[in-house]
Structures are given as C-alpha cells and as structure tokens.
C-alpha positions as a LaTeX table, in Angstrom:
\begin{tabular}{lrrr}
\hline
Residue & $x$ (\AA) & $y$ (\AA) & $z$ (\AA) \\
\hline
Unk1 & 1.79 & $-5.71$ & $-2.90$ \\
Unk2 & $-1.50$ & $-5.49$ & $-1.08$ \\
Unk3 & $-3.85$ & $-8.45$ & $-1.65$ \\
Unk4 & $-7.56$ & $-8.54$ & $-0.64$ \\
Unk5 & $-8.65$ & $-11.42$ & 1.55 \\
Unk6 & $-9.34$ & $-14.61$ & $-0.43$ \\
Unk7 & $-12.86$ & $-14.85$ & 1.02 \\
Unk8 & $-14.06$ & $-11.66$ & $-0.67$ \\
Unk9 & $-16.78$ & $-13.12$ & $-3.17$ \\
Unk10 & $-20.49$ & $-14.38$ & $-3.02$ \\
Unk11 & $-23.80$ & $-12.80$ & $-2.75$ \\
Unk12 & $-23.66$ & $-12.08$ & 1.09 \\
Unk13 & $-20.41$ & $-10.13$ & 0.89 \\
Unk14 & $-21.67$ & $-8.35$ & $-2.25$ \\
Unk15 & $-24.87$ & $-7.23$ & $-0.56$ \\
Unk16 & $-23.06$ & $-6.09$ & 2.65 \\
Unk17 & $-20.69$ & $-4.07$ & 0.48 \\
Unk18 & $-23.56$ & $-2.46$ & $-1.68$ \\
Unk19 & $-25.44$ & $-1.56$ & 1.68 \\
Unk20 & $-22.19$ & 0.14 & 3.01 \\
Unk21 & $-21.51$ & 2.09 & 0.00 \\
Unk22 & $-25.10$ & 2.66 & $-1.43$ \\
Unk23 & $-26.40$ & 1.43 & $-4.70$ \\
Unk24 & $-25.64$ & 4.75 & $-6.34$ \\
Unk25 & $-22.08$ & 4.57 & $-5.46$ \\
Unk26 & $-21.85$ & 0.93 & $-6.30$ \\
Unk27 & $-23.32$ & 1.52 & $-9.62$ \\
Unk28 & $-20.57$ & 4.34 & $-10.36$ \\
Unk29 & $-17.69$ & 2.07 & $-9.29$ \\
Unk30 & $-18.81$ & $-1.05$ & $-11.24$ \\
Unk31 & $-20.06$ & 0.87 & $-14.31$ \\
Unk32 & $-22.91$ & $-1.76$ & $-14.92$ \\
Unk33 & $-26.58$ & $-1.11$ & $-15.57$ \\
Unk34 & $-28.86$ & $-0.89$ & $-12.61$ \\
Unk35 & $-30.68$ & $-4.06$ & $-13.94$ \\
Unk36 & $-27.40$ & $-6.13$ & $-13.53$ \\
Unk37 & $-26.77$ & $-4.85$ & $-10.32$ \\
Unk38 & $-30.42$ & $-5.78$ & $-9.20$ \\
Unk39 & $-29.90$ & $-9.46$ & $-10.62$ \\
Unk40 & $-26.74$ & $-9.68$ & $-8.61$ \\
Unk41 & $-28.42$ & $-8.52$ & $-5.51$ \\
Unk42 & $-31.41$ & $-10.77$ & $-5.97$ \\
Unk43 & $-29.10$ & $-13.79$ & $-6.67$ \\
Unk44 & $-30.77$ & $-14.37$ & $-10.08$ \\
Unk45 & $-27.26$ & $-13.95$ & $-11.52$ \\
Unk46 & $-23.98$ & $-14.99$ & $-9.84$ \\
Unk47 & $-21.74$ & $-11.91$ & $-8.76$ \\
Unk48 & $-18.30$ & $-11.94$ & $-10.44$ \\
Unk49 & $-15.49$ & $-11.94$ & $-7.88$ \\
Unk50 & $-14.11$ & $-8.81$ & $-9.70$ \\
Unk51 & $-17.25$ & $-6.93$ & $-8.88$ \\
Unk52 & $-16.80$ & $-7.71$ & $-5.21$ \\
Unk53 & $-13.04$ & $-6.79$ & $-5.23$ \\
Unk54 & $-13.88$ & $-3.52$ & $-6.87$ \\
Unk55 & $-16.45$ & $-2.63$ & $-4.10$ \\
Unk56 & $-14.14$ & $-3.99$ & $-1.41$ \\
Unk57 & $-11.44$ & $-1.40$ & $-2.00$ \\
Unk58 & $-14.02$ & 1.50 & $-1.63$ \\
Unk59 & $-15.31$ & 0.12 & 1.76 \\
Unk60 & $-14.10$ & 1.31 & 5.08 \\
Unk61 & $-12.34$ & $-2.29$ & 5.33 \\
Unk62 & $-10.63$ & $-1.96$ & 2.08 \\
Unk63 & $-9.60$ & 1.54 & 2.79 \\
Unk64 & $-8.26$ & 0.60 & 6.20 \\
Unk65 & $-6.00$ & $-2.12$ & 4.64 \\
Unk66 & $-4.56$ & 0.41 & 2.09 \\
Unk67 & $-4.03$ & 2.88 & 4.78 \\
Unk68 & $-2.36$ & 0.17 & 6.97 \\
Unk69 & $-0.07$ & $-0.80$ & 4.28 \\
Unk70 & 0.80 & 2.73 & 3.55 \\
Unk71 & 1.77 & 3.49 & 7.21 \\
Unk72 & 3.94 & 0.34 & 7.39 \\
Unk73 & 5.66 & 1.45 & 4.35 \\
Unk74 & 6.28 & 4.91 & 5.59 \\
Unk75 & 7.46 & 3.57 & 8.95 \\
Unk76 & 9.89 & 1.07 & 7.09 \\
Unk77 & 11.30 & 3.74 & 4.89 \\
Unk78 & 11.67 & 5.97 & 7.86 \\
Unk79 & 13.74 & 3.43 & 9.86 \\
Unk80 & 15.91 & 2.82 & 6.71 \\
Unk81 & 16.66 & 6.31 & 6.27 \\
Unk82 & 17.42 & 6.79 & 9.91 \\
Unk83 & 19.77 & 3.79 & 9.77 \\
Unk84 & 21.57 & 5.14 & 6.67 \\
Unk85 & 22.01 & 8.70 & 8.16 \\
Unk86 & 23.59 & 7.12 & 11.27 \\
Unk87 & 25.91 & 4.99 & 9.06 \\
Unk88 & 26.77 & 8.13 & 6.95 \\
Unk89 & 27.64 & 9.98 & 10.20 \\
Unk90 & 30.00 & 7.17 & 11.52 \\
Unk91 & 31.74 & 7.19 & 8.14 \\
Unk92 & 32.10 & 10.99 & 8.15 \\
Unk93 & 33.58 & 10.97 & 11.79 \\
Unk94 & 35.95 & 8.10 & 10.75 \\
Unk95 & 37.11 & 10.13 & 7.67 \\
Unk96 & 37.63 & 13.26 & 10.11 \\
Unk97 & 39.62 & 11.13 & 12.39 \\
Unk98 & 41.97 & 9.93 & 9.74 \\
Unk99 & 42.61 & 13.40 & 8.48 \\
Unk100 & 43.32 & 14.59 & 12.04 \\
Unk101 & 45.97 & 11.70 & 12.30 \\
Unk102 & 47.70 & 13.11 & 9.30 \\
Unk103 & 46.41 & 10.65 & 6.70 \\
Unk104 & 46.25 & 12.61 & 3.43 \\
Unk105 & 45.22 & 9.66 & 1.07 \\
Unk106 & 46.93 & 8.14 & $-1.88$ \\
Unk107 & 46.67 & 8.81 & $-5.55$ \\
Unk108 & 44.11 & 6.11 & $-6.07$ \\
Unk109 & 41.96 & 7.12 & $-3.04$ \\
Unk110 & 38.35 & 7.31 & $-3.92$ \\
Unk111 & 37.59 & 9.80 & $-1.16$ \\
Unk112 & 38.23 & 13.51 & $-2.08$ \\
Unk113 & 40.02 & 15.11 & 0.92 \\
\hline
\end{tabular}
C-alpha cells in the first residue's frame, strides 16, 4: 500500500500544491466552491488534511511516488516470474532424466508421463 508522507497538511503545504497545480485544477480535484478554496488559501479557514492529500497525489511528488511504487512492483514480479521459470525448468529436466533412466512411474504417480 502506498502511503502519503505524514507531514502532508497545513496551509503552507496546501498553498504550495495549489500553486503547482493551478487554482483551476485544484478546484476541479477538490470539488469545492472557489470561495472555500480562497478561505483555505487565505488562512481564514483551516485546510482539511484530506484536501491536502487529494492535491498531493496530483502533484509531481505524489505522481513520482506512485510511479516509483509501480516500478518496484513490476521489478519484484519480474524477479518472481524469472525464479519460477528457472525452478520449472529444473523440474522438467529432472523428469526427463528420470524418464531416460527407465523410470516409468507408478499407479499413483501424480506426474503424467
């Protein structure tokens, strides 16, 4: 699970993110009236942490965190698939060796020869 940094809150962080995104985009993301956004930016009303978080994921920093997590997941899955393919190849080679040695299995053998 991706988690935003715990210090994403407050008027300074909010103002920075609105400046990065533009007020128009911030309004579209937050879905609040322009007057409420103005009160948050002026500091006359406290900025909810959820508003900061909503904007964070749209900033270059939030997007970079998502991209980084995605890359890590892809690399981890690729390593796992590669490991399983190698393991599968070893098992197949072992079965071929057994068959070449004249092993023909038994009635309750789970491997179809």
